[in-house]
N, C-alpha and C positions, 0 to 999 in steps of 0.2 A: 440365547446370548448372541447368536449370529444375526438375528433380526435387530437386536439393539445396536450391534456393531455397524450394520448398514445404515440405520437411522442416525447414529452418531456421526458417521462419515458425512452423510448428507447435511446434517446441521453444521458441522465444521466447515464444509465447503461453502454453504450459504453465508455463514458468518464472515469467512475470508473474502468472498466476492462482494458482499455488502460493504465491508470495510474498505476494499479497494475502490468501489464505485463512489462511495461518499468521501473517501480520503483524497481522491484525485479531482480537483475542481473542474478541470477541462479534460473530458474524456474523449479521445479520438482514436478510432480504429478504422483505417482506410477511409471510406466515405461516411462512416458512422461517427457523428459528433454529438456530444451532450455536455452540459455544464456551462459554467460561466463564472462571473465574478460575484455571484450571489452566495448566500449562506449554503454551504455544502454543494454548491453548484446546482441547486434546485431551480426549477422554473417557477418564478414568483409572479403573482398576478399584479394587476394595475394598482391595487390598493396597498401592496406591500413594497413596491419598488418605484412607484411613480410611472408616468408614461402618458400616452395619448389615448383619448376616448373620442371616437368619431362615429357619427351616425349619418348615413347617406340615404337619399330617397331616389328611387328610379323615376325618371321623367320620360314616359312613353307618350307620344302624341300621335293621334290619328292623322295620316298624311292628307286625307281628303278634307276633313272638317277642322283640323287644327286643335281639336279638343283633347285633353289628357285622357288616357285610358289606362286600365290596370294591367301591369305586366303579367305574363303567364308564369306559372310555377317553374317551367323549364328555363325561361329567361333569368329568373332570380337565382335558380340553382347554378346556371352557367356563370352569372355575375359573381356569385360567391366563390366558385371554383377558380375563376381567372384571377380575382383579387388575391385569394389565398396563395396561389402559385406565384404571383408577382412578389408579394411581400416575403414569402419563404425563401425565394431564390435571391432576394436582394441583400440578405444579410442583416435585415432590420430586426431580427428576432422572431419568436414564435407568436403569431397573432392569434387573437381570439375573435373569430368571425361567426356571426349568427344572423339569421334572418329574423326580422321583426315584422310580424304581420304579413301582408301581401306585397308591400312595395318598399320596405326599408331594410337596411343592412347595418348591423352594428360591427364596428371594427375597433378592437382594443389592442394596443401595442404596448405591452409592459416593458419598461426600461428604455423606450425609444425617446430620444431627445430631439432628433431631427424630424419634427412633425411635418415640416414643409416638404421634405423629400418624400415622406410617406404619402402625403396628400397628392403630390405630383404623380407618384406611381399608381395610386388608386384612380385618380380622376382622368388621366390621359387615356384616350381611346386607341392610340397606336395605329393610326391609319397612314400607311406609307404610300406615297405616290411619286411617280417619275414623270417629268415633263420635258419636252424639247423646247429650249429657250433660244429665241433669236434676239440679239442685242441691237440697240440703236435703229429701230424701225421708224422711218419717217411717215408721218400721217398729216396730209394737208388739213388745215382747219377749215373745212368747207362750210361749217355752220356759221362762220363769220364772213360775210361778203364785203366788197368794197363800199357798198352803201351803208354798212353798219359802222364804218369808221368816219366819224363826223369831223374831228379836228385832231391835228398832230402839231405839237409845238415843243419847244425846249424851255425849261424853267427850273426853279429851285424848289426844294422840298425841305420843310423843317418839321420837327416832331411836334405832335399835339401838346406835349408837356411844355415845350418852350413857349408855344402860343398862349397857353393858359396862364403860365407864370407872368408873361408880359401883360396880359389883360388884368391880372390881379394887382399889378404894380401901378396901373394907370390911375390918375385922379380923374374926376369927372371932366375937367377941362381938357386934360390930355387925351381922354377918351374921345371927345369931340374932334380933336385934331387928328387923332388916329383914324377916326371914321372918315374924315375928309380925305386923308391920304389914301386910304383904301379905295375910296370912290374914284379918286383920280387914277388909280392903277387898274381900274376895271377892264381897260382895253387889253391888259396883259392877262387878266383873269387868273393869275397865279395864286394858289393858296399858300405860298411859302414866302419866306424872306429872301432877300438877295444875298445869300451866303451859302457856303457848303458846295458840294458837287452838283453839277447839273444833271437833270434827268430828262428823258424823253417822255412827254405826256401824250397819251392817246385817249381821246374821248370817243366812246362807243355809243351806239343807240342802246335802248333798253334791252332789246333781244341780244345784241352783240355783247353787252356787258354781262348779261346772265350766262351766255355761253362761255365767255372767257373766265368768269368766276368759277364755273364748273371745272374747267381745265385746271385752274389753280388749286381747287379743292382736291382733285385727284393727285396732283403733284405733292400737295401737303401731306396727304395720307401716306404716299410712298416714302416721303422723307421721314415721317414719324416711325414707320416700320424700319427704315434704314437705321435710324438712331437706336431704336429698341433692340435691334439684332446685333448691335456692336459694330456697325459699319459694313454690314453685309446686305447684298440685295441690289436690285436695279433702282435707278432714279431717272425720271423723265425730265425733259427740259423743253424750252421754247426757243425755236430758231427765228430770230427777228431779222427781216430783210428790209433795208432802207434804200430806196431807189434814188440814189444821188450820183454825183460824178466825182470819183468812181463809186460804184455801189458798195454798201456795207452789209455784211451778213455775219451774225454772231449768235451764240447760244446763251440762254439765261436760265439759271436754276430758280427754284421757287423762292429762294431767299433774295433774289434780285428783282422780284416783282412786288409792287405795292399798289393796293387799291386806295384811292384818295378819299378818305372820310365817307365811305359807303356811297360814293357817287358813281357815275358811269365812266369816270376817268381813272386811268391806271398809269402809274409811273414805272418806267423801265430804266435800269442802270445803263449808262452809255459806255461803250468800250473805251479803254484807256488809249491815250495818244501814243503812237509808235515811237515818237521822238523822246518823250520824257517818261513814258510808262506811268502817267498820272491821268486821273479822270479829268476830262476837259471842263473848262468853265462854260458859262452860258454863251459867251461871245465866240469862243473857240468852236463849240458844238454847232452853233448857228452857221458859222462860216464853213464848217465841214459839211453839214447836211444841206444847207441852202433853204430857201423859202418854199413853203407848201410841200413838204416832203411826203412821199407816198410809202406806205409800209404794208407788209404782208407777214403772215405767221405760218409756221409749220411746227407741229408737235413732234418732238423726238421722243418716242417711247423708249424708256430704259430697257424694257424687255417685253417680248410677247411669248407667253407660255401656251403650249398646246399638248394635250395628252396623246400618247402613242400606244396606249393599251397596257402598259406595264404598271402593276400595282402590288401591294403587299400580299395579294392573293397568290401571286407567283413566287412567293418567298418560301424556300425550303428551310433555311437555317440562317440565324444571325448570331454572331459572337464577337466580343470585344478583343482587341489586341493592340499592339503598338508597332509603329513603323520601325523597322530594324535599324535604319541609319540615324533617324532623328528622335525616336522615342515618343513621337506624337501619338496620342490616343486615337484609335480608329475603330470603326465597326465594319466587320466583314459580312457581306451578304452573298448567299448562294441561291440561285433561281432554279425553278423547275425547267423542264424542256421547253414549254411554251414561253416562259420568261427569258430563257437563254436566247431563243430565236428572235424575240422582239428586241431585246437589248442589243444583240449582235447586228441586226439589220439597221437600227437607228444609229449606232455608233459607227458603223461602216459608212453610212450616208454622210455624216457630219465630221468625220475624222479629219483633222488638219485645219478646220475652219476656225478663225479667230472670233467670229460673231455668233457661233452656235455653241450651246452648252447643254448639258444634262442637269436639270435642276431636280434635287431630291427634297421632298417635303415630308415632314412628320406632323400629322394633324393640322395641315395648313401652314405650318411654320417651316420656312426654308432652313435646311441643314447645310447644304453645300450645293454649288452649281459649277462643277468643273468643266474646263474645256477638254474635249476629247482629242487626244493626239494620235491615237491608233485605235483601230477597231477592236472591240472586246467581245469575243465570241465564245469564251469559256464559261459564261454564266456566273461569273464572280465579280462583284463590285465592292467598292470601298467608300464608306462615308467618313469624311474628315472635316468636322465642323468647328474646330477650335474649342472643343469641350474637354472636360477633365476625364481622368480614367474612370472615376465613379459615374459620371454622366454617360460615358460610353457603355458601361455595364448596364445602366438603367435603360438606355435606348435599345440595346440588344435584347434585354429582358422583355421590354414592352412589345417589340416586334415578334419575338418568339411566342409570347403568351397570346398574342392576337388581340383583336378588337373586343371591347366590352359589348356584350349583346344588347345592352340598353344604356342610354346616357344616364349619368348619376349627378346628383346635386348634394353638396355638403350642407346639412341642415342643423347639425349640432356638433360642437367641438369643445372638448374639455381637457385641460392638461392637469394631471395630478402631480403635485410637487414631490420630488424624490425625498425631501426631508420628512414630509408627512408619512410617506411610505416606509422609510427607515424606522421612524418612531413606532408605527403600527407593527412592524416586524419585530422590533425589540420587545415590545410589550407582549406580543403573541408568544414569542420564545420563552419569555419569563413565566407566562401563565402555564405553558406546557410543561416546563421543568418543575414548577411548583406542584402542579397536579400530579405529575409522574412520581415525584418524591413522596408526596402524601400517600399515594396508592401503595408504593413499595413499602413504606413504613407500616401501613396498616396490615399488609399481608404478612410481613415478617413478625410483627408483634402478635398477631392473632393466630397464625398457622405455623409459626416456627420453621422447621426445615422445609415443609411444602411451600411455605411463604417465600423462603429464600429461592427455592426452585422456580416458583412463579415469577419472582422478580427478575431472575436471570432470563427466563423465557420471555418476559415482557420487554426487556432491553433488546433481546434478539429480534423480537417481533417489530419493535420500532425501527431497528436498523434495516431489516428486510423491506419493510413498508416504504421507508424513505428512499432506499435504493431503487425500488420499483418505480416510485414517483419520478426519480431522476432519469431512469432509462426510457420510460415510455415516450415523452415525458408528460407528467400531469402538472398543470399550472395550479400552484397553491395560492389561494386567496385567504382573506380573513375568515370567511365562512368555511373554507376547506380546513384551516387549522382547527377551527372549532369542531369540525367533524372528526379530525384526527385525534383530538383530545378525548372526544366522546367514544371513539373506537377503542382507545386504551382502557376505558372503564368497562367496555363490553368484553374485551379480551380477558380482563380480570374476572368478570362475572362467570365466564366458562370455567376458569380455574376454581372458583369458589364452589360451583356445583360439584365438580369432581372431588375436591377435597372433603366436602361434607359427606359425600357417599363413601369415601375412604374411611372417614372417622367412624361411620356406622359399622363398617365391616371390621375395623380394628376393635371396636367395643365388643363385637361378637366373638373375639378371640382369634380371628384369622391372622395369618402371617402377613407381613407388609407387602410382599409381592402379590399375594392373592388379593389383598385389599385394593392394591393399585389396579389390577386387571378388572376386578368386579366393579370398582368405583367408576372407572372410565366407561365400561360397557353400559352401566345403568345411567350415567349422566349424559351419554351421547345423544339419546333421543331428544332430551330437553334442550341441549345445546343446538342440535341440528334444527329443530322446529323454531326455536327463538331467532336464530340467525337467518333462516330462510324467510321468516316473516319480515325481518328487518330489510333483507335484500329486495323483497317485493315492494316494500314502502319506498326504498331508494329508487327502484325502477319507475314507480309512479311519479315520484318527485322529479326525476330526471326528464321523463317524457313531457310532463306538463310545463316544466321550466323551459324546455327546448321549444315548445310551441309558443309560449308567451314571451320568450326572449329574456327570462329572468336568470342572468348569469350567476347571481349570488346563490340562489337555490340550487342551480345545476351543479355548481362547484361543490356545494355541501353534499349533495346526493352522491356524486361520483366518488369523492374522497371517503365518505362513510362506507360505501359499498366495497371499495378496495380494502379498507380497514377491517370490515367484518370477515371477508374471505380469508385474509391473512391471519386474523385472530383465531379462526377455527384450526388452521394449520398449526399455529403456535401452541394452542391448548392440547390438541390431540397428538401431535408428533413431538414437539419440543418438550413440553412438560412431561409427557408420559415417558419419553426416552430418558430424561434426566432422573426422574423418580425411580425408574427401573435400575439405573446405574447405582443410585444410592441404596436401593434394596439389596444389592449384592455386597455391600460393605458391612462393617460391624455396626454401623448406625441403625441397621434394621432391627437389632435386638433391643434398642432403647425406644420402646414404643412411645414413651412420654414426649419425645422430641417431635412426634407427629400428631399429638393431641394437645388441645388447649387445656389449661388448668381446670376449667369448669367441667370439661368433658371427662377428664381423667379422674376427678374426685367424686363423680356421681356413683351412688350405691347401685349394685347390680341385683337383678332377680336371680332366682335359682337357676334359670337356664342361661345365665351369663349376660342377659340383656340389661342395660341400665334402666333404672326406675324412671318412668316418664313424669 
């Protein structure tokens, strides 16, 4: 009786704990968190709640030959570990990450709707670098000599669209007239009409035009980066000097430079008149500049960056926070001793300078380039890049998790609709409930009181199993639910073996308690061997599916293995304890409640055994 009491207390505690785990959708105890907005707070797979399915390929290239090579198992294991850490710490949910073959990685994100953020976290390499930036550095354009400047003049510039529209509107006769007019204006050699603002036209030699086009190309690239970064970063300009009386010197951005119809001639915007603040006309510009003007160029570099030895390798810790006074999201960085020394030396050198900055880059993209007002020798820096709180968390996470051991390329992407997942979940739950109800009905009708006991044990089994799935957590997929339903049938199978042995003992005239004990003892070897063989099969399925990357089979094997182990506990502990309790009541004297009609009505031999 004392043994039954201990077992009963254990069962009651398990039932209460399972009820609490499944009844509380979001379970949180200190740093331990489980659950969510899904059914019973269970972790559902991609096919049950929708989400993102991503497959990446590792791109490792031989530095000498440039040919692709196969990554090492250590590199792929490190890749999996870092990506898993990034996603787990980002709050995007519980990922399913598996290696496929030798160079591919499967990432499944059940319930994730922000796939762009997930791809950003996975794909970024998180290489942090610090550079000393010097602003507005002058560089003489030595590649263009005075001999490369063939002609300098003032003229008008019209758009190519206006010229084409004018040509389309001309009749043949008017075209001849226009051709004659153009011929008469050849001495001006202007490609534009006599209207609009005046420009300074400079004709270069072929080499000079190519050199100046290269400068414009660099300026254009910087401008595109400037626009893409939301107005952050340096911009170069051209300082144009006109040697007139008095001399004119002014700076031009890339938007104020125009190449004339792919010729060797370039047009420059003229500075506005001081008196009227308007662009001068051709006559006003010629009077100001004079005849045969001489020009020269200086490239004003927006910034020059140089490394001073401080990188992400010197980083000890990165964590997000907000400025106390403004609430602006920031990322705090703490360096090791070597990083503290390098950062302190450089900031002490440039402190107070308005033309020196510390530019901080993440994977080549500038985050912030602050001016250093005072020397920073404590080894703590702050990144304030105009990003959101979420982005600050992601940056800190990327820096903390480190660089990816190998570069990766997204080769497959699939989004599973949440509506399809919800429909699959609904149908799976319906199938499970119908199957459970039919099994319970069969047990009650066929085995009577033991059938009722088995039904109660089966419900307890289902509660314990689902609560374990939630605590671990185990990600349930469609195949996992199929394995769960199958394990219910296997749990009933153990009870059927026990009850049949009990009936044999009852027919021999034994007491109910004796029949229960002997029935369980004789059924246990068959239950043990059958379940162990199933567990071996599950292990083989899990191992092969892990090697081949077959998540469907792997989920089935894992769920079935858990179900088999819990079913043995349910049959041996729960069912036996409840039957022993019943055996201590008055029901134990009514043997007919424990035997089916067919078994009870069979004639017996002289020794009390039923006739076979």
